C-alpha positions as CSV (number, residue, x, y, z in Angstrom):
1,M,-5.3,11.1,14.0
2,S,-4.4,12.3,10.5
3,E,-6.5,13.7,8.0
4,R,-5.5,15.4,4.7
5,V,-7.4,17.0,1.6
6,S,-5.8,17.6,-1.7
7,P,-6.3,20.6,-3.4
8,S,-8.4,20.6,-6.7
9,L,-7.2,20.1,-10.0
10,K,-9.8,20.6,-12.8
11,A,-9.6,18.8,-16.1
12,S,-9.7,21.2,-19.0
13,S,-11.7,18.9,-21.3
14,P,-15.0,17.1,-20.8
15,A,-14.5,13.7,-18.7
16,R,-16.3,11.0,-16.8
17,L,-15.9,11.5,-13.0
18,I,-15.1,8.4,-10.9
19,L,-15.4,8.6,-7.1
20,G,-13.3,6.2,-5.2
21,V,-13.8,5.0,-1.6
22,E,-11.1,3.0,0.3
23,S,-12.0,1.2,3.8
24,S,-10.0,-2.0,3.4
25,C,-8.2,-1.6,6.9
26,D,-7.4,1.3,9.3
27,E,-7.5,4.3,6.7
28,T,-10.5,6.1,5.0
29,G,-9.9,7.5,1.8
30,V,-11.9,9.0,-0.7
31,A,-10.9,10.4,-4.1
32,L,-12.2,11.9,-7.4
33,V,-10.6,11.2,-10.6
34,A,-11.4,12.5,-13.8
35,L,-11.1,10.3,-17.1
36,P,-10.6,12.6,-20.3
37,E,-11.8,11.4,-23.5
38,D,-8.3,11.3,-24.7
39,G,-5.4,11.3,-22.3
40,A,-4.6,9.8,-18.9
41,P,-6.8,9.9,-15.7
42,R,-6.2,12.9,-13.7
43,L,-6.5,13.2,-9.8
44,L,-9.0,16.0,-9.2
45,A,-8.9,15.7,-5.1
46,H,-8.5,13.2,-2.5
47,A,-8.9,13.1,1.5
48,L,-7.5,10.6,3.8
49,H,-8.2,9.9,7.4
50,S,-5.7,7.6,9.5
51,Q,-6.9,5.5,12.4
52,I,-3.1,5.1,13.7
53,D,-3.9,7.0,17.0
54,M,-7.0,5.1,17.9
55,H,-5.2,1.7,17.4
56,Q,-2.0,2.7,18.9
57,A,-3.4,1.8,22.5
58,Y,-4.0,-1.9,21.5
59,G,-0.7,-2.3,19.5
60,G,-2.5,-3.1,16.3
61,V,-5.5,-2.7,14.4
62,V,-8.9,-3.7,16.0
63,P,-11.3,-4.7,13.3
64,E,-14.6,-3.7,15.0
65,L,-13.1,-0.2,16.0
66,A,-11.8,0.0,12.5
67,S,-15.3,-0.4,11.0
68,R,-17.0,1.8,13.3
69,D,-14.4,4.5,12.5
70,H,-14.9,4.3,8.8
71,I,-18.6,4.8,9.2
72,R,-18.0,8.1,10.9
73,R,-15.5,9.3,8.4
74,V,-16.5,8.3,5.1
75,V,-19.4,10.7,4.4
76,P,-17.6,13.9,5.7
77,L,-14.4,12.7,3.7
78,T,-16.7,12.5,0.4
79,R,-18.1,15.8,1.2
80,Q,-14.6,17.4,1.6
81,V,-13.4,16.0,-1.7
82,M,-16.3,16.9,-3.8
83,A,-16.1,20.5,-2.5
84,A,-12.2,20.6,-2.9
85,A,-12.6,19.4,-6.4
86,G,-15.4,21.9,-7.2
87,H,-18.1,19.5,-8.3
88,A,-21.6,18.3,-7.0
89,M,-22.6,14.7,-6.3
90,D,-24.7,14.6,-9.2
91,D,-21.4,15.1,-11.5
92,V,-20.2,11.8,-10.5
93,D,-20.6,9.1,-13.4
94,V,-19.2,6.1,-11.6
95,V,-18.8,5.1,-8.0
96,A,-15.7,2.7,-7.2
97,Y,-14.9,1.0,-4.0
98,T,-12.7,-1.6,-2.4
99,R,-14.1,-4.9,-2.9
100,G,-11.1,-6.8,-1.3
101,P,-9.0,-7.9,0.1
102,G,-9.2,-6.7,3.6
103,L,-11.0,-6.8,7.0
104,A,-14.5,-7.9,6.1
105,G,-16.3,-5.5,8.4
106,A,-14.3,-2.5,7.1
107,L,-14.7,-3.5,3.4
108,L,-18.6,-3.8,4.0
109,V,-18.6,0.1,5.2
110,G,-17.0,1.0,1.8
111,A,-19.4,-1.1,0.0
112,G,-22.2,0.0,1.7
113,M,-21.5,3.8,1.0
114,A,-20.8,3.0,-2.7
115,C,-24.0,1.1,-3.0
116,A,-26.2,4.0,-1.2
117,L,-24.7,6.6,-3.8
118,G,-25.1,4.3,-6.8
119,V,-28.9,4.0,-5.8
120,A,-29.2,7.6,-4.8
121,L,-27.6,8.9,-7.9
122,D,-28.4,6.0,-10.2
123,R,-24.8,5.9,-11.1
124,P,-23.0,2.2,-11.6
125,L,-20.9,0.6,-9.2
126,L,-17.5,-1.0,-9.8
127,G,-15.8,-3.1,-7.0
128,V,-11.8,-2.7,-7.2
129,H,-9.1,-5.1,-6.0
130,H,-7.2,-3.3,-3.3
131,L,-3.8,-4.5,-4.6
132,E,-4.6,-3.3,-8.1
133,G,-4.9,-0.1,-6.7
134,H,-1.4,-0.2,-5.4
135,L,-0.1,-1.6,-8.3
136,L,-1.3,1.2,-10.6
137,S,-0.9,4.0,-8.4
138,P,2.3,5.2,-9.8
139,F,0.4,6.1,-12.8
140,L,-0.6,9.2,-10.8
141,S,3.1,10.2,-10.2
142,A,5.0,12.8,-12.0
143,D,7.0,10.0,-13.4
144,P,4.4,7.5,-14.5
145,P,5.6,4.0,-15.9
146,C,4.9,2.2,-19.2
147,F,3.8,-1.1,-19.6
148,P,5.3,-3.7,-19.4
149,F,6.9,-3.8,-16.1
150,V,7.9,-5.9,-13.2
151,A,6.0,-4.7,-10.1
152,L,7.1,-5.3,-6.5
153,L,4.0,-5.1,-4.3
154,V,5.1,-4.5,-0.6
155,S,1.8,-3.5,1.0
156,G,0.6,-4.6,4.6
157,G,0.5,-8.6,4.6
158,H,1.4,-8.8,1.0
159,T,4.9,-9.2,-0.8
160,Q,4.6,-10.0,-4.2
161,L,6.5,-9.8,-7.4
162,M,4.3,-9.5,-10.8
163,R,5.0,-9.1,-14.4
164,V,2.5,-6.5,-15.5
165,D,1.6,-6.4,-19.3
166,G,-1.2,-4.2,-19.2
167,V,-4.4,-3.4,-17.1
168,G,-5.5,-6.7,-15.8
169,Q,-2.8,-8.7,-17.4
170,Y,-0.9,-9.7,-14.4
171,T,1.5,-12.8,-14.0
172,L,2.5,-13.7,-10.6
173,L,6.3,-14.5,-10.3
174,G,6.8,-14.8,-6.7
175,E,5.1,-14.0,-3.4
176,T,5.6,-14.5,0.3
177,V,5.1,-18.1,1.9
178,D,4.4,-16.6,5.4
179,D,5.2,-13.3,6.9
180,A,5.5,-10.4,4.4
181,A,7.9,-7.6,4.5
182,G,5.6,-5.2,6.0
183,E,4.9,-7.9,8.9
184,A,8.6,-8.5,9.4
185,F,8.8,-4.6,10.0
186,D,5.9,-4.2,12.4
187,K,6.4,-7.6,14.3
188,S,10.3,-7.0,14.6
189,A,9.4,-3.4,16.0
190,K,6.9,-4.8,18.4
191,L,9.4,-7.0,19.8
192,M,11.7,-4.0,20.3
193,G,9.0,-2.2,22.2
194,L,8.4,0.4,19.5
195,P,4.8,1.8,19.2
196,Y,2.2,1.0,16.5
197,P,2.7,1.1,13.4
198,G,6.2,-0.3,14.0
199,G,7.6,-0.2,10.5
200,P,8.2,3.5,10.3
201,H,9.3,3.7,13.8
202,L,11.7,1.0,13.2
203,A,12.8,2.7,10.0
204,R,13.3,6.0,11.8
205,L,15.3,4.3,14.6
206,A,17.6,2.6,12.1
207,E,18.8,5.9,11.0
208,G,21.3,6.2,13.7
209,G,22.5,2.4,13.8
210,R,25.0,0.1,12.1
211,S,23.4,-2.0,9.5
212,D,26.1,-4.7,10.0
213,A,26.1,-4.8,13.7
214,F,23.9,-7.9,14.4
215,E,24.2,-11.0,12.2
216,L,20.8,-11.5,10.6
217,P,19.3,-14.0,8.0
218,R,18.3,-13.1,4.6
219,P,15.5,-15.8,4.1
220,M,14.9,-17.5,0.9
221,L,17.6,-15.2,-0.7
222,H,19.1,-18.4,-2.6
223,S,16.0,-20.4,-2.8
224,G,16.2,-20.3,-6.7
225,N,12.8,-18.9,-7.0
226,L,11.1,-15.6,-6.6
227,D,9.1,-16.3,-3.4
228,F,9.8,-14.6,0.0
229,S,9.8,-15.7,3.7
230,F,10.2,-13.3,6.5
231,A,9.1,-15.2,9.5
232,G,12.9,-16.5,10.1
233,L,14.0,-13.0,10.3
234,K,11.5,-12.0,12.8
235,T,12.5,-15.1,15.1
236,A,16.2,-14.1,14.9
237,V,15.3,-10.7,15.9
238,R,13.8,-12.3,19.0
239,T,16.8,-14.3,19.7
240,H,18.9,-11.4,20.0
241,L,16.3,-9.6,22.3
242,V,16.2,-12.7,24.4
243,R,20.1,-12.7,24.5
244,L,20.4,-9.2,25.7
245,G,17.5,-9.8,28.4
246,W,15.3,-7.2,26.4
247,L,12.3,-9.4,25.2
248,D,9.1,-8.1,26.8
249,N,11.3,-5.7,28.8
250,A,12.3,-3.3,26.2
251,P,15.0,-0.6,27.2
252,A,13.9,3.2,27.3
253,L,14.9,4.5,24.1
254,A,15.8,7.8,26.0
255,D,18.8,5.8,27.7
256,P,21.8,6.4,25.8
257,R,23.2,3.3,27.2
258,H,20.5,1.2,25.1
259,H,19.5,3.4,22.5
260,A,22.8,2.9,20.3
261,L,22.6,-1.1,20.4
262,L,18.7,-0.8,19.9
263,S,19.4,1.4,17.0
264,D,21.8,-1.2,15.5
265,L,19.3,-3.9,15.8
266,A,16.9,-2.0,13.9
267,A,19.4,-1.0,11.3
268,S,20.4,-4.5,10.8
269,T,16.7,-5.8,10.5
270,Q,15.9,-3.1,8.0
271,A,18.9,-3.9,6.1
272,A,18.1,-7.6,5.9
273,I,14.5,-6.7,4.7
274,V,15.7,-4.5,2.1
275,E,18.6,-6.7,0.8
276,V,16.0,-9.7,0.1
277,L,13.4,-7.5,-1.6
278,L,16.2,-5.6,-3.9
279,K,17.8,-9.0,-4.9
280,K,14.6,-10.6,-5.6
281,S,13.4,-7.8,-7.6
282,L,16.7,-7.6,-9.6
283,A,16.4,-11.4,-10.2
284,A,12.7,-10.9,-11.6
285,L,13.9,-8.3,-14.1
286,K,16.6,-10.5,-15.3
287,H,14.0,-13.5,-15.2
288,T,11.6,-11.5,-17.4
289,G,14.4,-9.5,-19.5
290,L,12.3,-6.2,-18.7
291,K,14.0,-3.0,-17.9
292,R,11.1,-1.2,-15.9
293,L,10.1,-1.6,-12.2
294,V,7.5,-0.6,-10.2
295,V,7.6,-0.4,-6.4
296,A,4.3,0.1,-4.6
297,G,2.5,-0.4,-1.2
298,G,3.3,1.0,2.1
299,V,6.8,-0.4,2.3
300,G,7.5,1.4,-0.9
301,A,7.7,4.4,1.1
302,N,10.8,3.1,3.0
303,R,13.7,5.4,2.2
304,L,16.6,3.0,2.4
305,L,14.7,0.8,0.1
306,R,14.1,3.4,-2.4
307,T,17.7,4.6,-2.2
308,Q,19.2,1.2,-2.7
309,M,16.7,0.2,-5.7
310,D,17.8,3.5,-7.5
311,L,21.2,2.6,-7.4
312,A,21.2,-1.0,-8.2
313,C,18.7,-0.3,-11.2
314,G,20.4,2.6,-12.2
315,R,23.7,0.6,-12.8
316,R,21.8,-1.9,-14.8
317,G,20.0,0.7,-16.8
318,V,16.5,-0.1,-15.3
319,R,13.7,2.5,-14.7
320,V,12.2,2.6,-11.4
321,H,8.8,3.9,-10.7
322,Y,7.3,4.8,-7.3
323,P,3.8,6.2,-6.3
324,E,4.1,9.7,-4.8
325,M,4.9,9.5,-1.0
326,H,1.6,10.5,0.2
327,L,-0.1,7.9,-2.1
328,C,1.9,4.9,-0.8
329,T,-0.4,4.1,2.0
330,D,-4.2,2.9,1.3
331,N,-6.0,5.5,-0.2
332,G,-9.0,6.6,-2.2
333,A,-7.0,8.0,-5.2
334,M,-5.6,4.6,-6.0
335,I,-9.1,3.1,-6.1
336,A,-10.6,5.7,-8.2
337,L,-7.4,5.5,-10.6
338,A,-7.8,1.6,-11.0
339,A,-11.3,2.1,-11.9
340,A,-10.6,4.8,-14.4
341,M,-7.8,2.6,-16.0
342,R,-10.2,-0.3,-16.2
343,L,-12.8,1.7,-17.7
344,Q,-10.4,3.4,-20.3
345,T,-9.3,-0.1,-21.4
346,G,-12.9,-1.6,-21.6
347,Q,-12.4,-3.8,-18.8
348,A,-14.6,-2.6,-16.2
349,S,-17.6,-4.6,-14.9
350,L,-20.1,-2.0,-14.0
351,S,-23.3,-2.8,-12.0
352,R,-26.2,-1.1,-11.3
353,E,-27.4,-3.6,-8.7
354,P,-26.4,-3.1,-5.0
355,S,-23.9,-5.5,-3.9
356,F,-22.4,-6.4,-0.6
357,D,-20.3,-9.3,-2.1
358,V,-16.9,-8.1,-0.6
359,R,-14.0,-10.4,-0.8
360,P,-11.5,-10.3,2.3
361,R,-9.4,-13.0,0.4
362,W,-8.9,-12.1,-3.1
363,D,-6.1,-13.5,-5.6
364,L,-5.0,-10.4,-7.7
365,A,-3.8,-13.0,-10.4
366,A,-7.4,-14.1,-10.5
367,I,-9.2,-10.9,-11.5
């Protein structure tokens, strides 16, 4: 179980306050963002509760358990955020929440909380696209980007390349046709017997391995387009485990006879995923002629990806921007920020009518 509360950072000028609620999957996030009359939105406080420990026993997210835990956590987290920011609930001007995509039941918890607050406080509501939150999250970093840029979104079940010309101005360049990069990390890790969530465990195991030890495919690397496919990589990892006699019988990592070889397989798997993400991103930059790249989403926290992306882009005169590490996973800060930026650019569709029309499937290019 993990729970964090950020310190307060009060705005120095009058500002609209946006409360953001995130509950799309297995993390409950709440944040308060200030939108000054002039200037960029500022994060005042945020809190996050991770359900990793609860789902670990099942090897993956159990939707019903996730929804019930969101119900338990969202009100206490909201109180923590408001206290950390030094504001009362009456100070909130807009209540934003994740409308989709995500788990239907989990989304309904956040929508229910937002609607209840909207009615109680007589404040307008704003449903936010989860991936837009990730896409814009680097604007909260110490090195925010400028429009236009190419964005590599690598979040959970999504791997997409977008051209971003402004808030709400998104052009899809390429996306995954089956397993996303995050799924390739998690499914390969599960095959290796690593605990949930597998991606971070695989990355740590890979630190001691050789990335060229196992021959693994780079799916669709030479496809001639900017789409992705990682299902074949997962199958290749499974084939190696079968050959080693380890499938469904993964060796104990503490055994030095097996640890080195499994580390090599983890390193080879990570290298294959990172190479595809890197080269497709470079191809997207070349295709658009842009010199700025944003990498966002959970997989964007992968250190090998960041290191190789920085080196490759640096050689090409491309600026790369990332969210702060603690804002790579799902969080309320990115939802409040996306709402603030839509308000700032006059693109927010505010509503005072409570609505539970969450969208578990929602195309980012369609908003």
